[in-house]
C-alpha positions in Angstrom: 94.2 58.9 109.8 95.8 55.5 109.6 95.8 53.8 112.6 93.6 52.1 115.3 92.0 55.3 116.8 95.2 56.6 118.9 98.8 57.2 117.9 99.5 54.8 120.3 97.7 52.1 118.2 98.7 53.3 114.8 102.5 52.6 116.3 101.8 49.2 117.6 103.9 46.5 115.7 101.3 43.9 115.4 99.1 46.6 113.6 102.0 48.0 111.4 102.6 44.4 110.3 99.2 43.4 109.7 98.5 46.6 107.5 101.7 46.0 105.7 100.8 42.5 105.0 97.4 43.6 103.6 99.1 46.6 101.4 101.8 44.3 99.7 99.6 41.4 99.1 97.5 44.3 96.8 100.7 45.6 95.7 102.1 42.3 94.6 98.8 41.5 93.0 98.7 44.6 90.6 102.3 44.0 90.0 101.9 40.3 88.5 99.1 41.6 86.5 101.0 43.9 84.4 102.8 41.3 83.3 101.0 37.8 83.7 98.6 38.3 80.9 101.4 38.5 78.0 102.4 35.3 78.0 98.6 33.8 77.5 98.1 36.3 74.7 98.3 33.4 72.0 95.9 31.1 73.8 93.4 34.3 74.2 93.4 34.6 70.8 92.7 31.3 69.9 89.9 30.9 72.4 88.4 34.4 71.6 88.8 34.0 67.8 90.8 37.3 67.6 93.6 38.8 65.3 96.9 39.7 66.8 95.9 43.5 66.4 92.5 42.9 68.3 94.1 40.8 71.0 96.7 43.5 71.9 94.1 45.6 73.3 93.9 43.1 76.3 97.2 44.4 77.3 97.0 48.2 76.0 93.7 49.0 77.6 95.0 48.0 80.9 97.9 50.0 80.5 96.2 53.2 79.2 93.5 53.2 81.9 96.1 52.8 85.0 98.3 55.5 83.2 95.2 57.8 82.9 94.1 57.3 86.7 97.2 56.9 88.4 97.7 61.0 88.8 94.2 61.3 90.4 95.3 58.9 93.0 96.7 62.0 95.5 93.5 64.1 94.7 91.1 61.2 95.5 93.0 60.3 98.8 92.9 63.8 100.0 89.1 64.0 99.1 87.7 60.8 100.3 90.1 59.3 102.4 93.1 56.7 101.8 91.4 53.8 103.5 88.2 54.0 101.4 90.0 54.8 98.1 92.4 51.7 98.9 89.6 49.4 99.7 87.1 50.4 96.6 90.1 49.9 94.4 91.2 46.5 95.5 87.5 45.3 95.4 87.2 46.7 92.3 90.1 45.2 91.0 89.5 42.0 92.2 85.7 41.8 90.9 87.2 42.7 87.6 89.8 40.2 87.6 87.1 37.7 88.1 84.9 39.0 85.6 88.2 38.9 83.1 88.4 35.5 83.6 84.9 34.7 82.8 84.3 36.6 79.5 83.1 34.9 76.4 84.1 37.4 74.0 86.9 39.9 73.2 84.7 43.5 73.7 83.8 41.9 77.3 87.5 41.0 78.1 88.9 44.5 76.9 86.1 46.6 79.1 86.9 44.4 82.3 90.6 45.1 81.8 90.1 48.5 81.5 88.0 48.4 84.8 91.0 46.7 86.2 93.5 49.1 84.8 91.1 51.8 86.6 91.1 50.4 90.0 94.7 48.9 89.8 96.3 52.6 89.3 96.0 53.5 92.8 97.1 50.8 94.4 101.0 51.0 94.3 101.3 54.9 95.2 98.6 54.2 98.2 100.5 51.4 99.5 103.8 53.3 99.2 102.4 56.7 100.9 100.6 54.3 103.9 104.1 52.7 104.8 105.6 56.1 104.7 102.6 57.3 107.1 102.7 54.2 109.2 106.5 54.0 110.0 108.8 57.0 111.7 111.6 58.2 109.1 114.0 55.6 110.9 112.3 52.8 109.7 111.4 54.2 106.0 114.3 52.4 104.3 113.0 49.0 105.6 109.5 50.1 104.4 110.5 51.1 101.0 112.5 47.4 101.2 109.2 45.6 102.0 107.5 47.8 99.2 110.0 47.5 96.7 109.8 43.8 97.0 106.1 43.6 95.9 106.4 46.4 93.1 109.7 44.9 91.8 109.2 41.1 91.9 105.6 41.3 90.9 106.2 42.1 87.0 109.2 39.2 87.5 107.5 36.7 88.7 104.3 37.2 86.3 105.2 35.9 83.2 106.4 32.6 84.8 103.0 32.6 87.0 101.2 33.1 83.8 102.9 30.6 81.8 102.6 27.6 84.6 98.7 28.7 85.1 98.1 28.7 80.8 100.2 25.4 80.4 98.5 23.4 83.2 95.2 24.7 83.4 94.0 27.5 80.8 94.6 30.9 80.2 91.5 32.2 82.7 93.4 31.0 85.6 95.8 34.1 85.0 92.9 36.4 86.2 91.2 33.9 88.7 94.4 33.8 90.6 93.7 37.4 91.7 90.3 37.0 93.3 91.6 34.9 96.9 94.6 37.1 96.9 92.2 40.4 96.5 89.7 39.1 98.9 92.5 38.7 101.7 93.8 42.1 101.1 90.4 43.5 101.3 89.5 42.3 104.6 92.8 43.4 105.9 92.7 47.0 104.5 89.2 47.2 105.9 89.9 45.8 109.5 93.2 47.1 110.3 93.2 50.7 108.6 91.0 53.0 110.2 90.2 56.9 109.0 89.6 58.6 112.1 88.7 61.9 110.1 87.9 62.5 106.5 90.6 64.2 104.3 90.5 68.0 102.9 87.9 68.5 100.5 90.1 70.4 97.6 88.7 71.7 94.7 89.2 69.6 91.4 91.0 71.0 88.5 89.1 69.4 85.7 90.8 71.1 82.9 94.4 69.8 84.4 92.9 66.2 84.9 91.5 66.2 81.5 94.8 67.6 79.7 97.4 65.4 81.2 94.8 62.4 80.9 94.3 62.9 77.3 98.3 63.4 76.8 99.2 60.2 78.8 96.4 58.1 77.2 97.7 59.4 73.7 101.1 58.7 74.5 100.6 55.4 75.8 98.4 54.4 72.7 101.4 55.3 70.6 103.9 53.6 72.5 101.7 50.0 72.5 100.8 50.4 69.0 103.2 52.1 67.1 105.3 48.8 66.3 102.2 47.0 65.1 101.3 50.1 62.7 104.6 50.8 61.5 104.8 53.8 63.7 104.9 57.4 61.9 103.7 55.3 58.2 100.2 55.0 60.0 97.7 58.2 60.5 96.5 56.4 63.8 99.9 57.0 65.3 100.0 60.7 63.8 96.7 61.7 65.5 98.0 59.8 68.8 101.3 62.0 68.4 99.8 65.4 67.8 97.1 64.5 70.8 99.7 64.0 73.1 101.7 66.7 72.2 98.9 69.3 72.8 97.6 67.6 76.0 101.2 68.1 77.4 101.5 71.7 76.3 98.2 72.7 77.3 99.1 70.9 81.0 102.4 72.6 81.4 100.9 76.1 80.2 97.8 75.6 82.8 100.3 74.4 85.6 102.5 77.1 84.9 99.8 79.9 84.7 96.8 78.6 86.6 96.0 81.5 89.7 94.3 78.8 91.7 95.3 75.4 92.6 96.2 73.2 89.9 96.2 69.6 89.5 99.4 69.0 89.7 101.0 70.6 92.7 103.6 73.1 92.0 105.4 72.3 95.5 106.3 69.2 94.1 107.9 71.0 91.1 110.4 72.8 93.7 111.4 69.8 95.5 114.7 69.0 94.1 115.0 65.4 95.5 111.2 64.8 94.3 112.1 66.1 90.9 115.5 64.1 90.5 114.2 61.2 92.2 110.9 60.9 89.5 113.4 61.7 86.7 116.0 58.9 87.8 112.8 56.3 88.6 112.1 57.2 84.7 115.2 56.2 83.5 115.5 53.3 85.6 112.5 51.8 84.8 113.5 51.7 80.8 116.1 48.9 81.3 114.1 47.3 84.2 110.8 46.5 82.1 112.9 46.5 79.0 114.9 43.6 80.1 112.0 41.8 81.5 110.5 42.0 77.9 113.6 41.3 75.9 114.7 38.1 77.8 111.5 35.8 77.5 111.2 36.5 73.9 115.3 35.8 73.3 115.2 32.5 75.4 111.7 31.4 73.9 112.0 32.3 69.9 116.1 31.9 69.5 117.0 29.5 72.0 113.7 27.3 72.2 113.4 27.4 76.1 109.6 26.3 77.1 107.5 29.0 79.0 108.0 27.3 82.1 111.9 27.0 82.1 112.0 30.6 80.9 110.3 31.8 84.0 112.7 29.6 86.2 116.1 30.6 84.3 114.9 34.6 84.9 113.8 33.9 88.5 117.2 34.6 90.0 116.7 38.2 88.8 114.0 38.4 91.5 116.4 36.6 94.3 118.9 39.3 93.4 116.3 42.1 94.1 115.3 40.3 97.5 118.5 39.7 98.8 119.7 43.4 97.7 116.5 45.0 99.6 117.3 43.1 102.9 120.9 44.7 102.9 120.2 48.0 101.7 117.2 48.4 104.5 120.1 48.3 107.0 122.4 50.5 105.3 120.5 53.4 104.9 121.1 55.6 107.6 125.1 54.4 108.0 126.1 55.1 104.6 125.5 58.2 102.3 122.3 57.1 100.2 124.0 58.5 97.0 126.8 56.1 97.7 124.3 53.0 97.9 122.4 54.4 94.7 125.5 54.6 92.5 126.8 51.2 93.5 123.3 49.9 92.7 123.6 51.8 89.1 127.1 50.2 89.0 126.1 46.8 89.4 123.4 47.2 87.0 125.6 48.6 84.4 128.1 45.5 84.8 124.9 43.2 84.4 124.1 45.1 81.1 127.7 44.6 80.1 127.4 40.8 80.4 124.4 40.8 78.5 126.1 42.0 75.7 128.3 39.0 75.5 125.2 36.7 75.0 125.3 34.2 72.5 123.3 31.5 70.8 125.7 29.0 71.7 125.7 29.9 75.5 124.2 27.7 78.4 122.1 29.1 81.3 124.9 30.3 83.5 125.3 33.5 81.6 121.6 34.5 82.0 121.2 33.3 85.5 124.5 35.3 86.5 123.9 38.3 84.6 119.9 38.4 86.1 121.3 37.7 89.6 123.5 40.8 89.4 121.2 43.1 87.3 118.4 42.1 90.3 120.8 42.7 92.9 122.0 46.1 91.1 118.3 47.1 90.9 117.7 46.5 94.7 120.2 49.1 95.7 118.6 51.6 93.4 115.2 51.1 94.2 115.0 51.2 97.9 117.1 54.0 98.8 115.8 56.3 96.0 112.1 55.7 97.0 113.2 57.0 100.3 115.5 59.9 99.1 112.7 60.9 96.7 110.2 62.0 99.5 112.1 62.8 102.4 112.0 66.2 101.9 108.2 66.4 100.9 105.6 67.9 103.0 103.4 65.5 104.4 99.9 67.1 102.6 101.3 66.3 99.2 103.1 62.9 100.0 100.5 61.1 98.1 100.3 63.1 95.2 104.1 62.8 94.9 103.8 58.7 95.4 101.5 58.8 92.4 103.5 60.7 90.1 106.8 58.8 91.1 104.6 55.5 90.1 103.6 57.1 86.9 106.9 57.8 85.4 107.9 54.5 86.4 105.3 53.0 84.4 105.9 55.7 81.7 109.7 54.8 81.5 108.8 51.2 81.3 106.4 51.9 78.4 108.9 54.0 76.6 111.6 51.2 77.3 109.6 48.5 75.5 108.3 50.3 72.8 111.9 51.5 72.3 113.8 47.9 72.2 110.9 46.2 70.9 111.2 48.8 67.7 114.8 48.5 67.9 114.9 45.0 67.8 112.7 44.8 64.7 114.2 47.4 63.1 117.9 46.1 63.8 117.1 42.5 62.7 116.3 43.5 59.2 119.2 45.6 58.8 121.6 43.1 60.2 119.9 40.6 58.0 120.4 42.2 55.1 123.9 43.0 55.8 124.7 39.4 56.4 122.8 37.9 53.4 124.6 40.3 50.8 127.8 38.0 51.4 126.0 34.9 50.8 126.2 34.5 47.1 127.5 31.7 44.5 130.4 33.8 43.6 131.7 33.8 47.2 133.9 30.6 47.8 132.9 30.6 51.7 129.3 30.5 50.6 129.9 27.2 48.7 129.3 23.7 50.2 130.8 22.0 52.0 132.0 25.5 53.8 127.9 26.3 54.6 127.3 23.1 56.5 124.6 20.3 56.4 121.2 21.3 55.5 122.3 24.4 54.0 122.3 25.2 50.5 122.1 28.1 47.6 120.7 26.0 44.9 118.1 23.6 46.5 115.0 25.3 47.9 114.8 23.7 51.5 118.4 24.6 51.9 118.0 28.1 50.7 114.8 28.5 53.4 117.3 27.0 56.1 119.8 29.1 55.4 117.8 32.3 55.4 116.3 30.8 58.8 119.8 30.6 60.4 120.8 34.2 59.1 117.6 35.7 60.6 118.3 33.8 63.9 121.8 35.2 64.1 120.9 38.7 62.9 118.2 38.5 65.6 120.9 37.7 68.2 122.9 40.8 67.0 120.0 43.0 67.4 119.3 41.9 71.2 123.0 42.8 71.9 122.5 46.1 70.4 119.3 46.7 73.0 121.0 45.3 75.9 124.0 48.1 74.8 121.5 50.7 74.8 119.8 50.0 78.0 123.4 49.9 79.6 124.0 53.5 78.2 121.1 54.9 79.6 122.0 53.5 83.1 125.3 55.4 82.6 123.7 58.5 81.5 121.4 58.1 84.5 124.1 58.2 87.0 125.1 61.9 87.3 121.7 62.6 88.6 122.8 61.1 91.6 124.7 64.6 92.6 121.5 66.4 92.5 120.1 64.5 95.6 120.4 65.8 99.1 119.9 63.6 102.1 116.8 64.8 104.4 117.6 67.0 107.4 114.4 67.0 108.9 113.5 64.1 111.4 109.7 63.4 112.1 109.0 61.9 115.5 107.8 58.3 115.8 104.4 59.6 117.1 103.9 61.5 113.8 103.2 58.2 111.8 99.9 58.2 113.3 99.1 61.8 111.8 96.4 61.9 108.9 97.3 61.4 105.3 96.6 64.3 103.7 
């Protein structure tokens, strides 16, 4: 049970605020850590004398560990109680962060990142489930607005914060920064969340967990290392693809045919809102994380923005999200929730359309405006979608539902990142070949003085400069193609809104003090 020993205590605003603040610190910390280390990788690579392939494990190990452990969150919470799982996860994440900062070798760092991913997997779904439990239904939209800020803003703020800490201190501080935040969050959870009875001791479906973990882990490895290993030109990628396919097949068959309780509660599959909302979040996760990955690369590699400036230019995206979530919390309950989500998807589509007009000659304004609009649109999607997805779920499977929801958001992000990065590299090569085939001596437009200063088809330095410019132009077109793809994904996702149904049940406010099961 979450509360202070009684229903009245659990419903006290002061206690609710303290619980919310504590769990949001943990959520924000975990969100930041999904992206903060990325900008510091070159510095880590030099400090630890690692190759590009080796240093990539710093990111991959965290993602794979978190992906495998996320589905286990529901069972752990029901078995041991949400307070203790939450507290151990925060403490473990904080200690692992300190160890990452103190690591003296690559193997140490990868091991500590694995521990960090294992402990961090439970933070987001448990924080969401906790907010649902300590708030009555009429406050769920406001609670999800607060929760969504931590979940979305964390990954957005991560690169800028990581760049600042790396530039002005060193890469170790991208991990040390978690220590004070984690300590405060752990103290708040320990003091303000009280378990008044133990969770249900349900049997553990080891086969279901093993097959799902194997499938998710192999798929994450495939997505994270595919571009580096030339996708299916690599034996490693083929092995990972076969393991992932076999794991998913065995898990699905086991879930459908199991006579006793399966690892994935089949009641989740029967809930239309839960399944539709989870699928929508998977699709929304593609442009959410895809854009988050592409923009820093575009600004730093093609437009020569410093890391700190890149963070400042992309910050309005987070501001738009915050503003939208504050507005949407007041709209839920007054306007059909499907209309709110549709408005958010429309704003996101317009923002992605604006990004297809980016050019190498643009200033900061198009980046700021499109980022602000996209953040605003995502804010209008995230809060109502998080609310309606679980509005019809029984409370005893709520924690497992939030775990699957978080898992699919992360998988959508992984798929999105891998897809846009792979297409970026492939399209850059294709477009480079198409542009360069017209740059030859028999083309009058390719002769000096038409080429411009510094370019030449006869002098080596001029040829190199010309090739660099063609590559730059080809990359810009490839970025635009990626933005078009993400815009189409958002458009394709919109009709799923028709499958959502507003919740008809209304729980009394005192139910917020009932046990998390």
